[in-house]
C-alpha positions in Angstrom: 5.0 0.7 -4.2 5.7 0.5 -7.8 6.6 -2.3 -10.2 8.8 -1.3 -12.9 10.9 -3.1 -15.7 8.4 -5.7 -15.8 8.5 -8.9 -18.1 6.0 -11.6 -18.3 7.6 -14.9 -19.8 5.4 -17.7 -20.2 5.7 -21.3 -21.6 2.9 -23.8 -22.2 3.1 -27.1 -20.2 1.1 -30.1 -20.1 -1.6 -29.9 -17.3 -0.6 -33.6 -16.2 3.1 -32.3 -15.6 1.9 -29.5 -13.6 -0.6 -31.6 -11.6 2.4 -33.2 -9.5 3.8 -29.9 -8.8 1.0 -28.1 -7.2 -1.4 -29.0 -3.9 -4.1 -31.7 -4.7 -6.9 -29.0 -3.9 -5.8 -26.8 -6.6 -6.6 -27.3 -10.4 -4.5 -26.0 -13.0 -6.1 -23.0 -14.9 -6.0 -23.7 -18.6 -5.9 -21.2 -21.4 -6.3 -22.6 -24.9 -6.2 -26.0 -23.5 -2.7 -25.7 -22.0 -1.3 -25.0 -18.3 1.3 -22.3 -18.4 4.5 -21.6 -16.4 5.4 -18.1 -15.9 8.9 -16.3 -15.2 8.3 -12.8 -14.1 11.2 -10.3 -13.4 10.7 -6.9 -12.1 11.9 -4.0 -10.1 9.9 -2.8 -6.9 10.3 0.6 -6.0 8.7 2.9 -3.2 8.3 -0.1 -0.8 7.7 1.2 2.6 5.0 0.8 5.4 2.0 3.4 5.1 3.0 6.9 6.3 6.8 6.0 6.6 9.3 7.3 4.3 11.4 4.9 2.3 14.5 3.4 3.9 17.6 3.6 1.2 18.7 0.2 0.4 15.4 -1.5 1.5 12.8 0.3 -0.5 13.8 -0.6 -4.3 15.2 -4.0 -5.2 14.8 -6.5 -8.1 12.6 -9.4 -7.8 11.9 -12.7 -9.7 8.9 -15.0 -9.5 8.2 -18.3 -11.0 4.4 -19.1 -11.1 1.6 -20.8 -12.8 -2.1 -20.2 -12.8 -4.7 -22.3 -10.7 -8.2 -22.4 -9.6 -9.7 -23.5 -6.5 -13.6 -24.3 -6.4 -13.8 -22.2 -9.6 -12.0 -19.2 -8.2 -8.8 -18.3 -10.4 -5.4 -17.8 -8.3 -1.8 -17.9 -8.8 0.7 -20.6 -7.3 4.0 -19.4 -6.8 7.1 -21.9 -7.0 9.4 -19.2 -6.2 9.4 -15.6 -4.9 13.0 -14.4 -5.1 13.7 -10.7 -3.9 17.0 -9.0 -3.4 15.5 -7.4 -0.1 15.6 -10.0 2.7 12.7 -8.2 4.7 10.3 -8.2 1.6 11.4 -11.8 1.0 10.3 -12.8 4.4 7.0 -10.8 4.4 6.0 -12.3 1.0 6.7 -15.8 2.5 4.5 -15.0 5.5 1.8 -13.3 3.3 1.8 -16.6 1.1 0.9 -19.2 4.0 
């Protein structure tokens, strides 16, 4: 699987504003005293199960996610507000993996 045409767009957001949007057990991860909201568009290609060939129409597609950076017990992570993919199978798999 490859990510291509990747763009990271980020905007500072007050941590207090972000606090209400993430689960209580998570803390906003700050950079230079700010929380950050990211919008990341990209294209995935070569998506397929291991040892199987790609399927035309399902193995390459655009994706967009809206995210912020968090920590839990001092371990950094990413909280996704939105995972949007043009491939319905990948979208369902992503939702399953994130639960």
